NUZAMI-104238 format. One line per 5 residues: number of its first residue (from 1); their letters; for each residue x, y, z of C-alpha. Coordinates in pm, whole numbers, plus 50000, padded with zeros to 5 digits. Example, Ala and Ser with C-alpha at 12.3 -4.5 7.8 and 13.67 -1.06 7.14 Angstrom:
<fidos>
1	AS	51230 49550 50780 | 51367 49894 50714
</fidos>
This chain:
<fidos>
1	MSAPQ	23284 87231 89124 | 23497 87365 89408 | 23453 87265 89772 | 23248 87496 89990 | 23430 87774 90164
6	KGGMG	23508 87695 90525 | 23360 88020 90643 | 23028 87920 90489 | 23008 87598 90687 | 22921 87752 91023
11	VFSLS	22649 87584 91229 | 22412 87880 91221 | 22453 87957 90851 | 22371 87593 90773 | 22099 87548 91034
16	WPIFL	21862 87842 90983 | 21764 87744 90627 | 21725 87385 90747 | 21496 87518 91022 | 21282 87700 90767
21	QLTCT	21285 87388 90547 | 21161 87176 90837 | 20906 87444 90916 | 20768 87410 90565 | 20764 87031 90592
26	YFMGI	20586 87023 90930 | 20347 87297 90826 | 20252 87074 90538 | 20173 86805 90792 | 19966 87047 91001
31	VDVWA	19770 87152 90695 | 19703 86786 90621 | 19582 86722 90977 | 19368 87037 90971 | 19213 86936 90638
36	LGRIS	19144 86583 90769 | 18977 86734 91074 | 18746 86927 90842 | 18648 86589 90687 | 18585 86423 91025
41	DDAAG	18757 86332 91352 | 18746 85969 91237 | 18946 86056 90928 | 19200 86253 91132 | 19239 85975 91387
46	AVGSV	19268 85697 91127 | 19521 85881 90913 | 19707 85985 91228 | 19754 85621 91312 | 19894 85520 90973
51	TTLVT	20095 85843 90950 | 20319 85687 91212 | 20404 85420 90955 | 20442 85676 90676 | 20673 85882 90895
56	FVLMM	20874 85565 90960 | 20941 85529 90585 | 21006 85898 90522 | 21246 85916 90816 | 21450 85636 90660
61	FSFMG	21488 85843 90345 | 21568 86160 90538 | 21831 86006 90761 | 21980 85818 90469 | 22019 86154 90300
66	QGGSL	22174 86300 90616 | 22416 86007 90643 | 22520 86065 90285 | 22566 86437 90350 | 22811 86353 90630
71	VYARS	23020 86140 90392 | 23019 86422 90135 | 23108 86688 90398 | 23400 86488 90538 | 23532 86428 90187
76	LGRGG	23490 86796 90094 | 23674 86889 90413 | 23976 86699 90281 | 23956 86863 89939 | 23680 86673 89763
81	GTKVQ	23777 86609 89406 | 23619 86352 89177 | 23565 86101 89456 | 23286 86305 89617 | 23116 86323 89276
86	EYYFV	23125 85945 89265 | 22968 85937 89612 | 22679 86141 89477 | 22621 85899 89191 | 22627 85590 89409
91	ALLLH	22403 85750 89670 | 22147 85836 89402 | 22133 85472 89292 | 22085 85357 89652 | 21805 85609 89710
96	IVLGL	21626 85500 89392 | 21641 85131 89494 | 21520 85203 89848 | 21242 85434 89730 | 21106 85179 89481
101	LAGVV	21125 84896 89733 | 20953 85093 90010 | 20676 85215 89776 | 20595 84866 89653 | 20590 84717 90003
106	VYVFA	20368 84991 90146 | 20123 84972 89857 | 20093 84593 89855 | 20046 84570 90231 | 19845 84893 90288
111	GDAAR	19538 84719 90429 | 19740 84486 90649 | 19945 84777 90777 | 19633 84976 90862 | 19498 84679 91060
116	LMGLD	19836 84643 91231 | 19797 85004 91349 | 19472 84905 91521 | 19225 85030 91259 | 18905 84846 91182
121	GRLLP	18542 84913 91094 | 18478 85261 90955 | 18836 85375 91025 | 19005 85106 90813 | 18919 85247 90466
126	YGTVF	19057 85591 90561 | 19394 85447 90661 | 19420 85206 90369 | 19348 85466 90102 | 19596 85710 90253
131	LEVVA	19875 85449 90256 | 19807 85338 89899 | 19830 85690 89757 | 20132 85793 89965 | 20316 85477 89857
136	AGALL	20314 85612 89502 | 20528 85904 89618 | 20789 85700 89810 | 21044 85717 89530 | 20997 86095 89503
141	HSVMA	21061 86143 89875 | 21370 85921 89864 | 21536 86099 89574 | 21444 86443 89711 | 21615 86350 90040
146	MFGGV	21929 86257 89847 | 21941 86587 89657 | 21882 86769 89985 | 22184 86595 90138 | 22401 86694 89842
151	MAANG	22301 87057 89863 | 22345 87067 90239 | 22693 86915 90232 | 22801 87183 89985 | 22658 87460 90202
156	FTLQA	22348 87524 89991 | 22088 87468 90262 | 21906 87787 90158 | 21843 87644 89813 | 21711 87320 89964
161	MFASA	21474 87531 90172 | 21329 87687 89857 | 21241 87338 89725 | 21050 87257 90045 | 20878 87596 90041
166	LANIV	20755 87532 89686 | 20624 87187 89786 | 20441 87341 90079 | 20271 87605 89861 | 20167 87347 89603
171	NIALI	20026 87121 89878 | 19811 87400 90023 | 19677 87491 89681 | 19597 87133 89590 | 19426 87057 89919
176	YVLVL	19197 87356 89864 | 19118 87249 89506 | 19089 86872 89561 | 18945 86855 89911 | 18797 87177 90052
181	SDSGP	18656 87374 89760 | 18282 87337 89707 | 18340 87351 89331 | 18619 87086 89345 | 18601 86705 89336
186	RLGVR	18596 86679 89720 | 18824 86374 89721 | 18848 86354 90100 | 19134 86149 90246 | 19246 86043 89899
191	GVALS	19272 86410 89799 | 19487 86496 90100 | 19731 86213 90020 | 19733 86297 89648 | 19812 86661 89729
196	TVLAT	20115 86554 89931 | 20246 86330 89652 | 20207 86594 89380 | 20359 86862 89601 | 20662 86636 89661
201	AAGLL	20696 86591 89283 | 20704 86968 89240 | 20970 87001 89507 | 21180 86730 89349 | 21166 86887 89005
206	YSVRL	21281 87215 89156 | 21566 87035 89342 | 21684 86872 89020 | 21692 87210 88850 | 21889 87359 89139
211	VFFRI	22146 87082 89165 | 22222 87034 88797 | 22161 87376 88642 | 22178 87650 88907 | 22446 87516 89146
216	GIRFR	22623 87298 88891 | 22696 86996 89112 | 22832 86707 88909 | 22767 86337 88949 | 23029 86095 88825
221	RPADR	22995 85719 88772 | 23273 85521 88946 | 23542 85403 88709 | 23513 85036 88797 | 23314 84793 89007
226	RDLRA	23569 84793 89287 | 23518 85166 89338 | 23141 85117 89317 | 23153 84852 89589 | 23385 85057 89807
231	HCALL	23163 85365 89781 | 22854 85158 89859 | 23026 85014 90167 | 23131 85358 90292 | 22786 85512 90238
236	AAFTL	22621 85211 90401 | 22856 85232 90699 | 22756 85594 90761 | 22390 85577 90658 | 22269 85244 90796
241	PTMLE	22334 85324 91164 | 22203 85674 91103 | 21885 85519 90959 | 21849 85241 91216 | 21815 85468 91520
246	PAFWQ	21515 85670 91390 | 21373 85360 91225 | 21362 85174 91556 | 21239 85492 91722 | 20950 85509 91476
251	AAQIA	20883 85140 91521 | 20856 85210 91892 | 20604 85486 91811 | 20405 85234 91612 | 20396 85006 91916
256	TTRII	20296 85306 92129 | 20014 85387 91882 | 19878 85035 91932 | 19883 85088 92308 | 19706 85423 92281
261	AVVGT	19446 85273 92046 | 19361 85027 92320 | 19329 85311 92573 | 19069 85491 92364 | 18975 85684 92046
266	DELVA	18982 86025 92218 | 19341 85968 92328 | 19436 85854 91977 | 19285 86168 91816 | 19446 86395 92078
271	RTYTL	19787 86238 92011 | 19744 86299 91638 | 19677 86666 91698 | 19948 86723 91959 | 20216 86540 91761
276	SITNM	20184 86812 91500 | 20276 87069 91768 | 20554 86876 91948 | 20711 86791 91613 | 20726 87166 91544
281	IGMFP	20902 87221 91874 | 21156 86961 91772 | 21229 87143 91448 | 21486 87382 91593 | 21708 87120 91760
286	SALSQ	21664 86896 91458 | 21780 87174 91223 | 22060 87261 91460 | 22173 86900 91477 | 22171 86866 91098
291	GLQIS	22370 87184 91050 | 22604 87081 91330 | 22665 86741 91171 | 22757 86890 90836 | 22978 87161 90993
296	LGYLA	23156 86919 91223 | 23190 86662 90942 | 23370 86922 90735 | 23595 87004 91030 | 23655 86635 91093
301	GAGDL	23775 86597 90734 | 24006 86895 90788 | 24122 86760 91127 | 24027 87069 91335 | 23960 86918 91680
306	DAIRR	23945 87242 91878 | 23675 87388 91654 | 23474 87066 91681 | 23470 87086 92060 | 23372 87454 92065
311	RARGA	23089 87423 91813 | 22953 87108 91968 | 22936 87263 92317 | 22752 87572 92199 | 22505 87383 91983
316	RLAGS	22418 87129 92252 | 22341 87401 92508 | 22142 87610 92259 | 21933 87315 92140 | 21823 87204 92487
321	GIALA	21759 87557 92614 | 21540 87660 92322 | 21351 87332 92330 | 21268 87390 92699 | 21151 87746 92632
326	LALVT	20930 87640 92338 | 20782 87353 92539 | 20690 87591 92820 | 20523 87842 92586 | 20327 87562 92419
331	ALSSG	20211 87420 92750 | 20091 87762 92868 | 19901 87802 92538 | 19767 87444 92532 | 19401 87536 92564
336	WIMGL	19410 87781 92275 | 19616 87541 92063 | 19374 87250 92105 | 19084 87479 92023 | 19229 87522 91675
341	FTSDP	19198 87151 91607 | 18880 87030 91780 | 18579 87135 91987 | 18549 86796 92162 | 18611 86866 92534
346	QVTDT	18757 86522 92606 | 19001 86541 92317 | 19095 86895 92424 | 19164 86796 92784 | 19378 86502 92679
351	GKLLL	19568 86717 92432 | 19641 86980 92700 | 19787 86708 92923 | 20010 86582 92641 | 20140 86930 92569
356	WCGLL	20231 86987 92933 | 20416 86657 92936 | 20644 86796 92664 | 20833 86977 92938 | 20950 86637 93063
361	YLPGS	21105 86505 92743 | 21154 86771 92474 | 21477 86923 92620 | 21625 86571 92650 | 21522 86496 92293
366	ALIMT	21704 86807 92175 | 22020 86701 92359 | 21997 86357 92199 | 21984 86506 91851 | 22278 86745 91885
371	TASTL	22497 86500 92074 | 22429 86215 91832 | 22519 86444 91541 | 22841 86536 91714 | 22934 86174 91760
376	RAVGQ	22848 86080 91401 | 23051 86371 91265 | 23370 86231 91419 | 23299 85880 91291 | 23116 85737 91594
381	VTYPA	22808 85636 91393 | 22732 85306 91566 | 22709 85411 91932 | 22407 85646 91901 | 22218 85377 91709
386	VVGIV	22296 85105 91965 | 22196 85326 92257 | 21876 85429 92083 | 21768 85077 91997 | 21852 84925 92338
391	VLWGV	21690 85197 92548 | 21382 85230 92323 | 21297 84863 92321 | 21449 84768 92654 | 21302 85057 92856
396	FVPLA	21052 85275 92669 | 20816 85021 92508 | 20791 84785 92809 | 20754 85078 93049 | 20490 85246 92832
401	YLLSL	20285 84928 92825 | 20325 84864 93196 | 20231 85215 93309 | 19947 85275 93064 | 19753 84947 93070
406	PLGLA	19830 84718 93369 | 19891 85012 93606 | 19604 85215 93459 | 19778 85546 93393 | 19651 85542 93032
411	ILGVM	19820 85790 92803 | 19998 85961 93094 | 20192 85638 93142 | 20315 85659 92781 | 20434 86014 92842
416	IAMAV	20619 85919 93161 | 20789 85631 92977 | 20887 85872 92699 | 21045 86112 92948 | 21248 85829 93104
421	DENLR	21361 85713 92759 | 21462 86055 92622 | 21654 86167 92930 | 21833 85836 92977 | 21952 85835 92615
426	ALLLS	22063 86199 92646 | 22268 86108 92951 | 22435 85809 92785 | 22524 86002 92467 | 22657 86297 92663
431	ARWRY	22876 86071 92872 | 23019 85914 92558 | 23102 86250 92405 | 23261 86374 92728 | 23478 86062 92733
436	LSAPE	23582 86084 92368 | 23646 86459 92362 | 23886 86455 92655 | 24223 86601 92542 | 24407 86272 92591
441	RAHRV	24166 86082 92363 | 24028 86342 92118 | 24292 86273 91851 | 24170 85907 91830 | 23811 85981 91723
446	LDQPE	23873 86116 91373 | 23857 85841 91110 | 23971 85900 90757 | 23663 85999 90545 | 23737 85729 90286
451	QVPVS	23742 85454 90548 | 23453 85267 90701 | 23398 85404 91052 | 23422 85180 91355 | 23225 85180 91676
456	GS	23514 85167 91917 | 23678 85463 92082
</fidos>
């Protein structure tokens, strides 16, 4: 298989299929939330709580796949060869191990995890059942993320989008049959979770067909154990920091969910509904950042510093500007949006407040994503993770608790803390990139793709 053509590795050509892929993924989540709302607000609120934990696990798979795609792209930028095929093989093994481990842990501790998220009484069974069923699909999600990273690094983001679209269609059909249809089994929360797992299986089968039979990407087992260990070390060096930042972010969201659960059930339900919307707003900068990381990784392997600076500048401005525009449109439409999810006036009012608060943090979040991808692409994989972990747990979580409970601002306090967190991290990452990309230092930031990256400048 030949390396992708340089002209096909532009940010936009990579990002728009990723955007549509994320749209399918998040639409699947919205369909799940909508279906749960048709069961009851209790079901929606309970599953919304444990979904934070599920998202934590799925984000690990996703960012592990993205970290792998950066390794592949940098290697392809230098000519690829058999070594990148060995990276694919080793990455697949790592994803299988992680998927199996995560699935077993979530299944065994499903009840304890639901209690940890603040569920009890009539809400506990909803959360426990959902976690148990979703755990069965952990391996599928992990391997699908790996194949998605391989396709993306080779410029085939459109094909990866088709796999997500298929999963989305299957999920909608299964929810209707298993949950909503009067003539169906009416499986409730279990049916919603089962639909997601089976839909993921369909998407994975399609991805396997694409990778091995349509695109013809080859996987090659390393020749000896030394190569195996070296490839594992390289993939771990790029993927672990990439995984740690969102993992700690999601852990912070779990802590936030516990705080909101103390504030009240209406706030918890409103957050479940509005997260579906704000996550959609984040899809464009997320897609842009993923496309940017692959494009810049390819350029980093080729050593094209001027193109890296140009593409990074345009993508960072576009991501923040579009996030701000989408946040404003959503806030102005907040009453209509909440009416789609619930008729409870208290939940609606809280949801409207949360959507307006998006103006405070969504542009900063977009800048974080694009700047972090820029830094990772040139080998600076540790700094974004360190900044994320320190600010999240040193600023966001303590401030969210202080403002919401002791100071009595309730869920508004959480939103204020989130705005402080997102904008502070955006500032720190932007300052780092400005320092590194200065002409007198830019040549020092490109590591060799076959070497473990370092955190220093």
